[in-house]
C-alpha positions in Angstrom: 40.0 -12.9 -39.1 37.2 -12.4 -36.6 36.6 -8.8 -35.6 35.3 -7.4 -32.3 32.7 -4.6 -32.2 32.5 -2.7 -28.9 30.4 0.2 -27.6 31.3 1.6 -24.2 28.6 1.1 -21.6 28.4 4.9 -21.0 27.6 5.3 -24.7 24.5 3.2 -24.6 22.5 6.2 -23.4 24.3 9.0 -25.3 25.3 9.2 -28.1 24.5 5.6 -29.2 21.2 5.1 -27.2 18.0 3.4 -28.4 17.2 4.5 -32.0 20.6 5.9 -32.8 22.4 5.0 -36.0 26.2 4.8 -35.9 29.2 3.6 -37.9 31.8 1.3 -36.5 34.7 -0.2 -38.5 33.0 0.6 -41.8 29.7 -1.0 -40.8 26.4 0.6 -39.7 24.1 -0.4 -37.0 21.1 0.9 -35.0 20.5 0.4 -31.3 17.3 -1.6 -30.5 14.7 -0.9 -27.9 15.3 -2.0 -24.3 12.6 -4.7 -24.7 15.3 -6.7 -26.6 18.0 -6.3 -23.9 19.1 -9.5 -22.3 17.5 -10.3 -18.9 20.8 -11.4 -17.4 23.8 -9.1 -16.8 21.9 -5.9 -16.5 23.3 -3.6 -13.8 20.9 -1.7 -11.6 21.5 2.0 -11.4 20.2 3.6 -8.2 18.6 7.1 -8.4 15.4 7.2 -6.4 15.0 11.0 -6.9 15.2 10.8 -10.7 13.0 7.7 -10.7 10.3 9.4 -8.7 10.4 12.4 -10.9 10.1 10.3 -14.1 7.5 8.0 -12.6 9.4 4.8 -13.3 10.4 1.9 -11.1 14.1 2.2 -11.6 17.0 2.2 -14.1 19.3 -0.4 -15.6 22.7 -0.1 -17.4 23.4 -2.3 -20.4 25.4 -5.5 -19.5 29.2 -4.8 -19.7 30.8 -7.0 -22.4 33.8 -7.3 -24.6 31.6 -7.8 -27.7 28.2 -6.3 -28.0 25.3 -8.0 -29.7 25.8 -6.9 -33.2 25.7 -10.1 -35.3 26.0 -12.8 -32.7 22.7 -14.2 -31.5 22.2 -14.4 -27.7 25.5 -12.7 -27.0 25.7 -10.5 -23.9 25.7 -6.7 -24.2 23.2 -4.1 -25.6 21.6 -5.4 -28.8 22.1 -3.8 -32.2 20.9 -4.7 -35.6 22.5 -3.9 -39.0 21.0 -0.9 -40.7 20.7 0.0 -43.4 20.1 -3.5 -44.8 20.9 -2.4 -48.3 24.6 -2.7 -48.9 26.8 -2.4 -52.0 30.1 -3.6 -53.2 32.8 -1.0 -54.0 34.3 -3.2 -56.7 31.4 -4.7 -58.8 28.9 -2.1 -57.6 26.3 -4.8 -56.9 23.6 -3.9 -54.3 22.4 -6.6 -51.9 19.6 -6.7 -49.3 21.3 -8.2 -46.2 19.2 -10.4 -44.0 19.7 -11.8 -40.6 20.2 -15.3 -42.2 23.2 -13.9 -44.1 25.0 -12.9 -40.9 28.2 -14.8 -40.0 29.3 -14.2 -36.4 32.4 -12.1 -36.1 32.5 -11.5 -39.9 31.5 -8.3 -41.8 29.2 -8.7 -44.9 31.1 -10.0 -48.0 30.1 -9.6 -51.6 29.0 -13.0 -53.0 30.0 -12.0 -56.6 33.6 -10.9 -56.1 36.7 -13.1 -55.7 38.4 -12.5 -53.4 35.3 -11.4 -51.5 35.1 -7.7 -50.9 33.5 -6.2 -47.8 30.1 -4.6 -48.5 29.5 -1.0 -47.5 26.1 0.4 -46.2 24.1 2.7 -48.4 24.4 6.4 -47.4 20.7 7.4 -47.5 17.8 6.3 -45.4 14.2 7.5 -44.8 12.6 8.9 -41.6 9.4 10.5 -40.6 8.2 12.8 -37.9 6.5 9.9 -36.1 9.9 8.6 -35.2 10.1 5.8 -37.8 13.2 4.8 -39.6 13.6 2.4 -42.6 15.5 1.6 -45.8 14.8 3.4 -49.0 12.9 1.3 -51.5 15.8 1.5 -54.0 13.9 -0.7 -56.6 11.1 1.9 -56.6 13.6 4.7 -56.8 15.3 3.2 -59.9 11.9 2.7 -61.6 10.3 5.9 -60.3 10.6 7.6 -63.7 8.4 5.0 -65.3 4.7 4.6 -65.1 3.0 1.9 -63.0 2.4 -0.4 -66.0 6.1 -0.4 -67.0 7.2 -0.9 -63.3 5.0 -4.1 -63.1 6.8 -5.6 -66.0 10.0 -5.8 -63.9 9.6 -8.7 -61.4 13.2 -9.0 -60.1 13.6 -6.6 -57.2 17.2 -7.6 -56.1 19.1 -7.0 -59.4 20.3 -3.5 -58.6 23.6 -1.8 -58.9 24.9 1.4 -57.3 26.8 3.1 -60.2 29.3 6.0 -60.3 29.6 8.2 -63.4 32.8 10.0 -64.4 30.8 12.5 -66.5 29.2 14.3 -63.6 30.0 15.3 -60.0 28.2 15.2 -56.7 25.0 13.3 -56.2 24.3 13.6 -60.0 27.2 11.2 -60.6 25.6 8.5 -58.4 22.7 6.4 -59.7 20.8 3.2 -58.9 20.2 1.0 -61.9 18.1 -2.2 -62.4 20.0 -4.9 -64.3 17.1 -7.3 -64.7 16.8 -8.7 -68.2 14.9 -6.3 -70.5 14.5 -3.6 -67.9 17.4 -1.1 -67.7 15.6 1.4 -65.5 17.9 3.9 -63.7 17.8 7.2 -61.8 20.5 9.3 -60.4 20.5 10.7 -56.8 20.5 14.4 -57.7 17.2 15.1 -55.9 17.2 12.2 -53.5 17.3 14.4 -50.4 14.0 15.8 -49.1 10.4 14.6 -49.2 9.2 12.2 -51.8 6.1 10.1 -52.5 7.5 7.1 -50.7 5.5 5.2 -48.1 6.5 5.0 -44.4 7.1 1.6 -43.0 5.4 2.5 -39.8 8.2 1.0 -37.6 11.9 1.0 -36.7 14.4 -1.5 -38.0 14.4 -3.6 -34.8 10.6 -3.9 -34.6 8.9 -6.9 -36.2 6.5 -6.6 -39.1 3.5 -7.2 -36.7 4.5 -4.1 -34.7 4.2 -1.8 -37.7 1.5 0.9 -37.5 -0.3 2.8 -40.2 1.7 6.0 -40.6 0.6 8.9 -42.8 3.5 11.2 -42.0 5.5 12.3 -45.0 8.7 10.5 -45.5 12.0 12.4 -45.6 15.1 11.0 -47.2 18.3 12.0 -45.3 21.9 10.8 -44.9 22.2 8.2 -42.2 24.5 10.5 -40.2 22.3 13.6 -40.6 21.7 15.8 -37.6 18.0 15.4 -37.7 18.1 11.7 -37.6 18.1 11.4 -33.8 17.2 13.7 -30.9 17.6 11.8 -27.6 15.5 12.8 -24.6 17.9 12.5 -21.7 17.2 13.3 -18.1 20.0 13.6 -15.5 20.2 14.0 -11.7 23.0 14.4 -9.2 23.2 11.9 -6.4 22.8 14.1 -3.4 22.1 13.2 0.2 18.7 13.9 1.7 18.5 17.6 2.7 16.0 19.8 4.3 14.4 21.4 1.2 11.9 24.2 1.7 9.0 22.2 0.3 6.0 24.1 1.7 5.1 25.3 -1.8 5.2 21.7 -3.1 3.1 20.5 -0.2 0.5 23.2 -0.8 0.4 22.4 -4.5 0.1 18.7 -3.7 -2.8 19.4 -1.4 -4.6 21.5 -4.0 -4.1 18.9 -6.8 -5.4 16.0 -4.6 -8.4 18.0 -3.5 -9.4 19.1 -7.0 -12.8 17.9 -8.2 -11.3 16.2 -11.3 -8.4 14.4 -9.5 -10.3 11.1 -9.1 -11.5 11.3 -12.7 -8.0 12.0 -14.0 -6.6 8.9 -12.2 -9.4 6.8 -13.5 -9.0 7.8 -17.1 -5.1 7.7 -17.4 -4.2 6.5 -20.8 -7.5 7.5 -22.3 -8.3 10.6 -24.5 -10.3 12.4 -21.7 -7.2 12.4 -19.4 -5.7 15.2 -21.4 -8.7 17.5 -20.8 -8.7 16.7 -17.1 -4.9 17.4 -16.9 -5.2 20.8 -18.5 -8.1 21.9 -16.2 -6.2 20.7 -13.1 -3.0 22.5 -14.2 -4.8 25.7 -14.9 -6.9 25.7 -11.6 -4.1 24.7 -9.2 -1.0 26.3 -10.8 1.0 23.1 -10.5 3.6 22.2 -13.1 3.5 19.1 -15.3 6.4 17.5 -13.5 4.6 17.6 -10.1 1.3 16.3 -11.6 3.1 13.5 -13.4 4.8 12.5 -10.2 1.5 12.5 -8.2 -0.3 10.5 -10.9 2.6 8.0 -11.0 2.5 7.7 -7.2 -1.3 7.2 -7.2 -1.8 4.9 -10.2 1.6 3.5 -11.0 1.3 4.9 -14.5 4.6 5.7 -16.2 4.4 9.1 -17.9 5.8 7.8 -21.2 4.2 9.5 -24.2 1.8 7.7 -26.4 2.3 7.1 -30.1 -0.1 9.9 -30.8 1.7 12.4 -28.6 2.4 15.5 -30.6 5.5 16.5 -28.7 8.0 15.5 -26.0 6.8 15.3 -22.4 7.6 18.0 -20.0 11.0 17.4 -18.4 10.9 17.3 -14.6 12.6 20.1 -12.5 15.3 18.5 -10.4 17.2 21.7 -9.6 15.4 22.5 -6.3 17.0 19.8 -4.2 20.4 20.3 -5.9 20.4 24.0 -5.2 19.5 23.4 -1.6 22.4 20.9 -1.2 24.9 23.4 -2.6 23.7 26.4 -0.6 23.3 24.6 2.7 26.3 23.9 5.0 28.3 21.0 3.5 27.0 17.6 4.7 29.4 14.8 5.9 31.2 13.5 2.8 30.0 10.2 1.3 31.5 7.9 -1.4 29.5 9.7 -4.1 29.1 13.3 -2.7 31.7 15.4 -1.0 31.6 19.2 -0.7 33.7 21.8 0.9 33.2 25.6 1.0 35.9 28.0 -0.1 36.3 31.7 -1.1 37.8 33.7 -3.8 40.5 34.8 -1.3 39.7 38.4 -1.8 38.3 39.3 1.7 39.2 42.8 2.6 40.5 43.5 -0.9 40.0 47.2 -1.9 42.0 47.4 -5.1 40.2 47.1 -8.4 39.5 44.9 -10.2 39.7 42.3 -7.4 37.3 44.3 -5.2 34.7 44.2 -8.0 35.0 40.4 -8.3 34.5 40.0 -4.6 31.4 42.2 -4.6 29.8 40.3 -7.5 30.4 36.7 -6.4 29.1 35.0 -3.3 29.2 31.3 -2.2 31.9 29.1 -3.7 31.7 25.3 -3.1 34.1 22.7 -4.4 32.7 19.2 -5.1 35.5 16.7 -4.7 33.2 13.9 -5.6 30.0 13.9 -7.7 27.8 11.1 -9.1 25.4 11.8 -11.9 22.8 9.4 -13.4 21.7 9.9 -17.0 18.6 8.2 -18.2 17.1 7.9 -21.7 13.3 8.1 -21.9 13.0 8.2 -25.7 13.9 10.0 -28.8 12.4 11.9 -31.8 13.3 12.2 -35.4 13.1 15.1 -38.0 12.8 17.7 -35.2 13.1 17.9 -31.4 9.3 18.6 -31.0 8.2 15.7 -33.2 6.4 12.6 -31.8 8.4 10.9 -29.1 9.4 7.2 -29.4 9.9 5.7 -26.0 13.0 3.6 -25.1 10.7 0.6 -24.8 8.9 0.6 -28.1 6.7 -2.2 -27.0 5.5 -0.1 -24.0 5.6 -3.0 -21.5 8.5 -2.1 -19.3 8.5 0.5 -16.4 12.2 1.0 -16.2 14.6 3.1 -18.3 18.2 2.7 -19.6 20.7 4.7 -17.6 24.4 5.1 -16.8 26.1 6.5 -13.8 29.1 8.7 -14.2 31.5 10.2 -11.6 33.3 13.5 -11.5 34.1 16.7 -9.6 32.9 20.3 -9.9 32.9 23.9 -8.9 29.7 25.6 -7.7 29.7 29.3 -8.0 26.9 31.6 -6.8 26.5 35.3 -7.6 25.9 38.0 -5.0 22.2 38.1 -4.4 21.9 41.9 -3.9 24.2 42.8 -6.8 22.3 40.5 -9.1 18.9 41.9 -8.1 20.1 45.5 -8.6 21.5 44.6 -12.1 18.5 42.6 -13.1 16.1 45.5 -12.3 17.8 47.8 -14.8 15.4 48.8 -17.6 18.0 48.3 -20.3 18.7 44.8 -19.1 15.0 44.0 -19.0 14.5 45.4 -22.6 17.5 43.3 -23.9 16.1 40.1 -22.5 12.5 40.9 -23.6 13.5 40.4 -27.2 15.0 37.0 -26.4 11.9 36.1 -24.5 9.7 36.9 -27.5 11.9 34.8 -29.7 11.7 31.9 -27.2 7.9 32.2 -27.1 7.8 31.8 -30.9 10.2 28.9 -30.9 9.3 25.2 -30.5 12.2 25.1 -28.0 10.0 26.8 -25.3 8.5 23.6 -23.9 11.9 21.9 -23.9 13.6 24.8 -22.1 10.9 25.8 -19.6 12.1 23.4 -17.0 15.4 25.2 -17.0 14.3 28.8 -17.3 11.1 28.7 -15.2 7.7 30.0 -16.4 9.3 33.1 -17.9 12.8 33.7 -19.2 14.6 36.0 -16.7 17.8 38.0 -17.3 19.6 36.0 -14.6 19.2 32.8 -16.6 20.9 34.3 -19.7 23.6 35.9 -17.6 24.4 32.7 -15.6 24.2 30.5 -18.7 26.6 32.7 -20.7 28.8 32.9 -17.6 28.9 29.1 -17.4 30.0 28.8 -21.1 32.7 31.4 -20.7 34.0 29.8 -17.5 34.1 26.3 -19.2 36.0 27.7 -22.1 38.5 29.4 -19.8 38.9 26.3 -17.5 39.6 24.2 -20.5 42.8 26.2 -21.0 43.8 26.0 -17.3 42.6 22.7 -15.9 43.8 20.3 -18.6 40.3 19.1 -19.4 38.8 19.6 -22.9 35.6 21.6 -23.2 33.8 18.4 -24.1 34.8 16.9 -20.8 33.1 19.7 -18.8 29.4 20.1 -18.3 27.1 22.8 -16.8 24.1 22.9 -14.5 22.3 26.3 -14.3 20.4 27.2 -11.2 18.6 30.4 -12.3 14.9 30.1 -11.6 13.6 33.3 -9.9 10.6 31.5 -8.5 13.0 29.3 -6.5 15.4 32.1 -5.7 18.3 30.5 -7.5 21.4 32.4 -8.8 24.3 30.0 -9.3 26.0 27.6 -11.7 27.8 24.3 -11.4 30.7 23.4 -13.8 31.6 19.8 -13.4 33.2 16.8 -15.1 31.3 13.6 -15.4 32.8 10.7 -17.3 32.3 7.0 -17.3 35.9 6.4 -16.3 38.6 7.9 -14.1 39.1 10.9 -16.4 36.4 12.9 -14.6 38.0 12.5 -11.1 41.6 13.5 -11.5 41.2 16.6 -9.3 42.4 19.2 -11.8 39.1 21.0 -11.9 38.7 21.3 -8.1 42.3 22.5 -7.9 41.4 25.4 -10.2 38.5 26.3 -7.9 40.8 26.9 -4.9 42.0 30.3 -3.8 43.5 32.3 -5.5 43.3 30.4 -8.8 39.6 30.8 -9.3 39.7 34.6 -8.9 42.5 34.8 -11.5 40.5 32.5 -13.8 37.4 34.7 -13.5 39.4 37.8 -14.3 41.0 36.2 -17.4 37.6 34.9 -18.4 36.0 38.4 -18.4 39.0 39.9 -20.3 38.7 37.1 -22.9 34.9 37.5 -23.2 35.3 41.3 -23.9 36.6 40.6 -27.4 35.4 38.0 -30.0 37.3 37.4 -33.2 33.9 37.8 -35.0 33.3 41.3 -33.5 31.7 43.7 -34.3 29.3 41.4 -36.1 29.0 39.0 -33.1 28.5 41.8 -30.6 25.9 43.7 -32.6 23.9 40.6 -33.7 20.1 40.8 -33.0 19.5 37.1 -33.3 21.7 34.2 -34.2 22.0 30.5 -33.5 19.2 28.0 -33.5 15.8 29.8 -33.7 17.6 33.1 -33.3 17.8 32.5 -29.5 21.3 33.9 -29.1 22.5 37.5 -29.3 26.3 38.2 -28.8 27.4 34.6 -28.8 29.1 32.5 -31.5 31.5 29.6 -32.0 34.4 32.0 -31.6 33.5 33.2 -28.1 30.7 31.4 -26.2 29.4 28.2 -27.8 30.3 24.8 -26.4 30.1 21.2 -27.6 26.5 19.9 -27.5 27.4 17.4 -24.7 28.5 20.3 -22.4 25.4 22.5 -22.6 22.0 21.5 -21.1 20.1 24.1 -23.2 21.5 23.2 -26.7 23.7 26.3 -27.0 20.6 28.6 -26.8 19.9 31.7 -24.7 23.4 33.2 -24.7 24.5 36.8 -24.7 28.0 38.1 -23.9 26.6 41.7 -23.6 24.9 40.8 -20.3 28.2 39.7 -18.9 30.7 42.3 -20.1 28.4 45.1 -21.4 27.8 46.5 -24.8 25.1 47.7 -27.1 23.9 50.1 -24.5 23.3 47.3 -22.0 25.2 47.3 -18.6 27.0 44.1 -18.1 27.1 42.3 -14.8 31.0 42.3 -14.9 31.4 45.4 -17.0 33.1 47.5 -14.3 35.5 44.5 -13.7 36.5 44.5 -17.3 37.0 48.3 -17.4 39.1 48.5 -14.2 41.2 45.5 -15.4 42.0 47.3 -18.6 42.8 50.5 -16.8 45.1 48.7 -14.4 46.9 47.0 -17.3 47.3 50.3 -19.2 48.8 51.9 -16.0 51.3 49.1 -15.8 52.3 49.5 -19.4 52.8 53.3 -19.0 55.2 52.9 -16.1 58.9 53.3 -17.2 
């Protein structure tokens, strides 16, 4: 029976974008570079603002099809290749190196030794390196690795391997790879397979041809093919907003200073050469411009796409797209369009003097409901081993000037804090001291460059406050709106240098799920005020307290304080900062730190106690 393998179009960027390994119906594949995408059927995705920031000509979505290009040559859809190519039979335990010539369209791999033929399963382990390369483990070498070079040369049959299971041990020690060549009998178990070994890197990814391999000296690391460090996508997103009057005098001044710099002409002439990096650093230091602006100006002047080179030590700086979005949400709502419709509302607490409602009214400002939103997500590349490793671009051949992208639609709630209340809270010495520790941890972390486009040049208390508030609000809305937490996303507008102090919680799905209206309904008066009050009450207690509340550093790189899976963390797809820089104490108070909503929590508890005491 012929089987159909399908990947949704929205999944071709995240989570199954270029370079990602994934399982489907018991088989394993890897998504190829966009250079292998079919020329016909690609759908253009419009996002001039994002394209300008990334310095590319545009975006395309993978062709929509009922059967992606897994094992059918020249079929429509995004192309994938089978990986790992080493497979084994669960019955006879024979291992087979599967080649393209062995593929039968619409049929999974079958064992040639068994009758009836059994479906072959992919090997669990693969090898990666920090340069972004991925390849099969040399299982013949592993089976013979306990022998010296002379003994290994005596075995000339490289395909006579079996993947055995022993009933005398457990775990990886029970698994072994054995050579069944005549007179050989070499074998080695998988007890110490994980980690770094003396294996050689292939210098390429599975979809690249042998001629595209490069000499790679990075140490090889053996991991499971579904390991978390296998794939770190670099995704950029932008909301489709109408043209607005954005206060751009600062950008215009920076642009003038960059173009008038003595080394500007030299930088444009030497783009792509080693000296360009020196010119860039001098211009950035002398003018005070950020890397996103400089990349955009270079792309405009030279047409050069700011895609990292193979020798790039880390991911490129992500462009800051929040300025225009903040202006769109804080300006009077523009006329609605097919992809962008806003309307202003309130908490419905005007004139309220009774606590805790009066406290909520004082601490929150502008409320905007987005009935329609369109978001474009583009994949510029990926890394392996760690997020700060060498970036592999989406086009591994480095010939194309467009990026893969998808457009998603949804709705959202924009919530701004009261500017004066925030400034007063942020100036408190205890708040500054609390955040200074997080700032020091961030400076020591490799996450700093990745998060700087969100936090600004220096981590401010308002970012941690607004980020934690967005997480708490998403968790509360998931109970009340009908959406799961994974269906909701955040955008944090908290850069002090741009006078930002708000959040956007929105849905964005590739189908109709994100536009059902349930989220906007929760943002209407008086539901949002009630939701905010219940959110603060829920945030005041974590099931992991007092350990969670008193923690001085938890989470990835110790970038969180009072925040754990029981109270504040979200699915990775919901958070733009990777669940980092969170602290409940800044929201509800604790550990000697005044929380922004601490008095709201206190008065709510007092009001509840008064009600309970009444006869």
